[in-house]
Structures are given as C-alpha cells and as structure tokens.
N, C-alpha and C positions, 0 to 999 in steps of 0.2 A: 116719126115718134108715134106712140100708141094713141090712136084717136079716142079710144074709150077712156084712157087716163085723162086726156085733155078735157073731155066732156065732164068727167067726174070732178076734175079740178075746178072747172068753171062754175059748176053748180055748188060745190063746197065753198068757194070763195064768195059767191053771192050771198050764201047764208051767213058765213062768218062775218062779212062786212055789215050785216044787219044786227049783230049781237052787240048791243051797246051797254050791257050790264057793266057797271064800274067796279073795279077792285083795286086795292092798294098793292103796290109792288115793291119788292126789294131789289134795287139795282146795284150790283156789286162791281160793274164795269165803269167805262168812261162816261156812261149816261147818254141819254138821247138828246139831240139838239132841238127836237120838236115836241116831245111828249113829257108830261109831268109825272109825278109819283102815283097818280091815280089813272088807270088806263082801262081799256075795254078790249075784248077780242076784236071788235071792229077796227080800232086804232092800230092794233098790232098787225092785223091782216093787211091793212092798207099800206103799212110801212115795211112789210116784209120784203127784203131784197130778192128772195127766191120765189116770189109769187109769179113772176113773168118769165121773160126770156132767160134770166139767170137760173130760175128753177128748172127750166127745160134743159139747160146745160148740165145741171146736177143730175137730172134723170138720165140724160144720155151718157154721161160719164159712168154712172152706176150700171146702166144697161150694157154698155160696150165692154167695160173692163171687168164687170162682175166681181167687185171686191167682196171678200167674205166677212171681214170684220171692219166696221166703220165706227169712227168716233166723231161726234159733233159737240163742240163747245158753244153753247148758246141755243137752247131749244126754242125759246119764245113760244109761240102757239103751235109750233110743229111743222111749219111750212117746208123748211129744208128737209126735215126728217121724212116727211111724206114723199117728197120727190126722190130722195135717195133710196128709201125702202121700196117704193113702187118701181124704180128702175131695176132693182135686183131683189125680188121678194125673198130669195133664199139667203140673203145676207143677215148678219146680226149687227144691229145698230145700238151703240151706247151713246145716249145723248145726255148732256149735263147742263143743268139750269140752276142758277143761284136763288131764284125766287120760287117758293113752294106753290104760291097761288097761280103763277103762270104755268108751272109744270103740271098742275092739276088740269088747267084748261087744255094744255097740249095733249094730255092723256085722254081727255074726252074726244079730241079730234081724231086720235089714233083709233079709238073705238068706233067712231063714225066710219072710218076707212076700213075697219076690220083688219088692221095691221097687227101682225105678230112678229116676234123676234126683235123687240125693242126693249132695251133696259134703260129706264129713266133714273137719273141720279140727281138729287138736290144737294148741291155743294158749290162752294166757290171754286173757280178754276184753279186758283193757287193751291188749294187743298187737294183737288183731284189729280193734278199732274204729278204729284209726289207719290201717288199710289202705283203699284205694279199693274201692268197691262192685264186685263181680264181676257184670257183666251189666246194668248200668244203675241202676235204683232199686228199692228193696225195696217190695213191695206189702203185706207183713205181716211184723212183727217180734215174735217171742215171746221174752221175757226170763224164763228159768227156771233161773238159775244162781246167781250171786252175790247173796245176799239181804241186801245192804247198801244202805240207802237212798241213801247218798252215792255209792256206785259206780253204782247204777242211774241216778241223775240224770246222772252223768258219761257213761255209755254212751249214753243217749238224746241228750244234747247232741252227742256225736260222730257218732252215726248219723243225726241229723236231716238232715244235708246230702245223705244218700242216699235221701231219701223224696220223695214227691210229695203232692198235695193230697188223695189218697184212701188214703194209707197208714194201716194200723191197727197200733197197738202193744198187745200183750197182756202184762200183768205178772202173774206168779204170786206168791202169798203176800204180798199187800199188807198183811196184818195180822200178818205173821210177827214183827215187832218194832216198837218205837216209831219206829225210824229208817225202816222201810219204810212205815209208816202216814203219817208226816210227808212222806215222798217222794211217796206217792200223792196226798195232799191238795195238795201243791205243784204237781203236774202237772195236777190237776183245775182249778186256778186259773190255769194257764199259758195265755196267749193264743194260743200256737201250736196248741193242741188245741181243737177246736170241739165234739166230742161225747165224753163220758166216761160209762162204765157201771161201777158197783160191783156185782160179782157175789158178794161175800162173800170167797172166797179169791182170786179173780182180779179184775183190773180191765182194762178195755179203753179205749183212747184212739184217737180218729180225728182225722186232719187232714181237714177239709172246709171249705175257705176260703169257700165260698158259703153256709154254714149259720150261723144264729145259735147262739151258744154255749149248750149244754144239758148238764145232768148228770142221770143216772138211777141209782137204787138199785133193783136188781131181784133177786128170788130166782132162783137158777140154774134151777130147774125151769120157771119161767114163761118165762125167756129162751129156754131150749132148746125148749120146746114151742110157743111162740106167735110167735116172731120170725122163723121160717124156714118 
C-alpha cells in the first residue's frame, strides 16, 4: 500500500480527532449505538469503520480494480470517500449523506486532501435510490449509512438495475444487529451474487455471471495482505 497515503492518513486522523466542535446532526438511519444527536468531527473520526484496516481494504480494492464510477451511501466525515478516491484518483465518486451539517464537514475534509471528482448529495437514501444512475452503471457501491437490514436489502434491490456483471457491493457492519446479520446471510444466498466474502465487520458481494457461486470467510489482515 502507498506509504505516502498512510502517512497522510495518519496526520489527517490525528487532526480530525482533535476537532471537538459540536454540531447537531440529522440521523435518517438506524442511529448510532454510542453517539447522540450532537456530535463532533472527533467523535465521527474515532467511530469511522474505514479509518483502520477496513479503510486500507477499501483503498486496495479501488486501487486494484480501478472502478470508474463509485457510489457511497453514508458519507459521514468522508473517511470512506477518502480511501476510495485515493485508491483510484481517476474515478468519479458519488457520496450521499442525509445530514447537511455532516456533509459540510466532509466537504471540508475533501478540500484538505485536494480531492476532485467527488459529487456530494444531501438526501435520504430512500429518495436517492429511486433516481436514475448518474453516468451509466456503478462499478462499486459502498453501503455505510442506514444499518437496518430491511433498508439495506431495499437499497440493493433498487440499485441493482444500475450495476453490471462486475459490480462490487461492500456492506459495512454486517454484524451490527440481528437484522443486519440476517440481511447479509440472505444476500450471500442470493443467486444474483456469485462471490461473497465475510471480512468480519465488512462484507463484499460481487456480480460475476461467468463464475460459479462461492463464499469465503477471511480474516481482514489476510485479505489485505495476500489478495492484492
């Protein structure tokens, strides 16, 4: 993995975790188990699932597969976006966040990183998934917002029409609740997906029509170090 990116990420996270300015948020998803309605960049940075090894996995997937059009549901302060865009700077990322205050904070982080090719949209996921795809079909979809199993299944059903046979779906917090775990297992057995990988906190689903259906359970460090 790019050492310059790792050093930049370390410095950025250190600064972000010191930003304790409080702001009210609008949470349209299942809600946080640990944070209230008033939060800070510091809190969001500390709780971001893609700040550590899972962020490195996002970076490596984007770097290895070079997806051209990416969709992220759940921007938060932009940690996932930063990893995906840095993995493939030539990609176009559409990131959707339901809270305008959080999206403003994320945009500030993108400016800090000098990232371009990011379209930020403030909308509920239910509203967004009804819209036509901007720019063709999504090559990668990262779902990191509403941690409701029922909602996740609904979003995937709606977005599926905007994918092709190589599209990857990445789901965060598949063990967050019984509902999310049931959702993940339902998707693993879904004939629309031919490859599924359980990484502990995250799960990955691929459409690969030419491939025999397979499921893997892999420790994140093994996946990160040996698959790319």
